[in-house]
Each structure stands twice: as C-alpha cells, then as structure tokens.
DOMI-681722 format. One record per residue (C-alpha): y, x, z; residue number from 0. Coordinates in pm, 1 decimal. Layout:
BEGIN
mike py=Y px=X pz=Z nuvo=NUM;
...
This chain:
BEGIN
mike py=-466.2 px=-1356.9 pz=2517.9 nuvo=0;
mike py=-574.2 px=-1109.8 pz=2212.9 nuvo=1;
mike py=-887.5 px=-989.6 pz=2441.5 nuvo=2;
mike py=-1012.1 px=-1441.4 pz=2439.0 nuvo=3;
mike py=-956.3 px=-1465.7 pz=2063.1 nuvo=4;
mike py=-1319.0 px=-1411.6 pz=1888.3 nuvo=5;
mike py=-1444.8 px=-1042.2 pz=1720.0 nuvo=6;
mike py=-1398.7 px=-1164.6 pz=1369.7 nuvo=7;
mike py=-1092.1 px=-1401.4 pz=1420.3 nuvo=8;
mike py=-909.2 px=-1072.0 pz=1580.3 nuvo=9;
mike py=-1031.6 px=-839.7 pz=1285.6 nuvo=10;
mike py=-882.5 px=-1115.8 pz=1054.4 nuvo=11;
mike py=-526.9 px=-1110.5 pz=1283.7 nuvo=12;
mike py=-440.2 px=-764.2 pz=1265.5 nuvo=13;
mike py=-568.7 px=-761.8 pz=855.3 nuvo=14;
mike py=-334.6 px=-987.6 pz=798.2 nuvo=15;
mike py=-63.7 px=-934.6 pz=1039.0 nuvo=16;
mike py=-69.5 px=-531.6 pz=1140.3 nuvo=17;
mike py=-153.3 px=-398.1 pz=838.3 nuvo=18;
mike py=131.0 px=-485.4 pz=595.3 nuvo=19;
mike py=294.9 px=-400.7 pz=841.5 nuvo=20;
mike py=124.7 px=-52.3 pz=920.9 nuvo=21;
mike py=174.6 px=-13.8 pz=522.4 nuvo=22;
mike py=536.4 px=-108.7 pz=493.9 nuvo=23;
mike py=716.2 px=143.5 pz=796.8 nuvo=24;
mike py=442.4 px=475.7 pz=550.6 nuvo=25;
mike py=590.6 px=310.9 pz=287.0 nuvo=26;
mike py=947.6 px=357.3 pz=438.2 nuvo=27;
mike py=881.9 px=669.0 pz=588.8 nuvo=28;
mike py=776.2 px=847.6 pz=252.4 nuvo=29;
mike py=1039.8 px=739.3 pz=118.2 nuvo=30;
mike py=1270.8 px=896.1 pz=363.4 nuvo=31;
mike py=1085.7 px=1195.6 pz=284.5 nuvo=32;
mike py=1151.9 px=1198.1 pz=-14.9 nuvo=33;
mike py=1491.0 px=1169.5 pz=-31.3 nuvo=34;
mike py=1569.6 px=1398.7 pz=253.2 nuvo=35;
mike py=1430.7 px=1718.6 pz=11.4 nuvo=36;
mike py=1610.3 px=1597.6 pz=-310.3 nuvo=37;
mike py=1381.0 px=1314.9 pz=-458.3 nuvo=38;
mike py=1096.8 px=1576.3 pz=-533.0 nuvo=39;
mike py=728.4 px=1487.9 pz=-343.6 nuvo=40;
mike py=633.2 px=1673.6 pz=-30.0 nuvo=41;
mike py=317.1 px=1696.2 pz=64.0 nuvo=42;
mike py=343.6 px=1517.7 pz=384.1 nuvo=43;
mike py=502.8 px=1222.1 pz=136.6 nuvo=44;
mike py=228.7 px=1200.1 pz=-32.2 nuvo=45;
mike py=1.9 px=1182.9 pz=210.5 nuvo=46;
mike py=281.2 px=909.9 pz=407.7 nuvo=47;
mike py=256.7 px=719.4 pz=80.2 nuvo=48;
mike py=-132.6 px=748.4 pz=12.1 nuvo=49;
mike py=-215.7 px=595.7 pz=322.9 nuvo=50;
mike py=40.0 px=328.8 pz=304.1 nuvo=51;
mike py=-157.5 px=229.2 pz=-76.4 nuvo=52;
mike py=-493.6 px=260.5 pz=125.9 nuvo=53;
mike py=-328.3 px=26.9 pz=410.8 nuvo=54;
mike py=-209.0 px=-231.9 pz=187.3 nuvo=55;
mike py=-568.8 px=-258.1 pz=-57.9 nuvo=56;
mike py=-718.6 px=-359.7 pz=235.4 nuvo=57;
mike py=-485.9 px=-615.5 pz=292.4 nuvo=58;
mike py=-548.9 px=-723.5 pz=-101.4 nuvo=59;
mike py=-880.3 px=-728.0 pz=-171.4 nuvo=60;
mike py=-901.4 px=-1000.8 pz=-359.7 nuvo=61;
mike py=-618.5 px=-972.0 pz=-569.0 nuvo=62;
mike py=-569.6 px=-790.0 pz=-866.4 nuvo=63;
mike py=-319.8 px=-613.0 pz=-848.6 nuvo=64;
mike py=-557.8 px=-441.8 pz=-510.3 nuvo=65;
mike py=-769.0 px=-288.9 pz=-821.9 nuvo=66;
mike py=-692.0 px=84.7 pz=-874.4 nuvo=67;
mike py=-867.1 px=112.0 pz=-1198.1 nuvo=68;
mike py=-637.1 px=-228.0 pz=-1317.9 nuvo=69;
mike py=-316.4 px=-60.2 pz=-1151.2 nuvo=70;
mike py=-328.8 px=228.9 pz=-1370.3 nuvo=71;
mike py=-455.2 px=98.0 pz=-1664.9 nuvo=72;
mike py=-259.4 px=273.1 pz=-2000.1 nuvo=73;
mike py=4.6 px=-12.8 pz=-2124.3 nuvo=74;
mike py=-60.3 px=-196.6 pz=-2399.3 nuvo=75;
mike py=142.3 px=-63.7 pz=-2689.2 nuvo=76;
mike py=439.1 px=-234.5 pz=-2794.8 nuvo=77;
mike py=429.6 px=-372.2 pz=-3240.8 nuvo=78;
mike py=871.5 px=-197.9 pz=-3331.4 nuvo=79;
mike py=1044.3 px=-483.4 pz=-3560.5 nuvo=80;
mike py=1213.7 px=-372.7 pz=-3852.2 nuvo=81;
C-alpha cells in the first residue's frame, strides 16, 4: 500500500508517524543505558540521546521549542521578594 502513495505523501507519513516512534525508542534506550550505569552518562547513552534529539527536531521543524538556540538560552533572572 505504501508503494501506491505519492512520494510527498509517503515522506509526510514517515516524518509524522515513524520518526516520533524512533525518537521515543532511542530516548528510552539512552535513559536505560544511563540507569544501568548508575545514572552517569556513557558514550552510548549520549549518542542515543543525541540521535533522538535530532529525530525529534526533524518532526517539529516549525515549533518554537525545536529551535536549539531557543532551548539553550539562559533563564531570565527572577527578582527576589523581600
């Protein structure tokens, strides 16, 4: 059935359905690897979590939280109430 769909529609289906599933599986594997190491990140867990981040970024191109520059901004300082 997938072979009968046009190329743009097939690409949209893959991006909207398959990539989020792949990103979720990679995230779970990365977190599981870290838990097995006592919560410390390993090279494998960093790669898995990085790949999941890239996959999520491809699925959320037009959302503001997908921009890595916005996600890594310093939080605004809060004023202390006296």
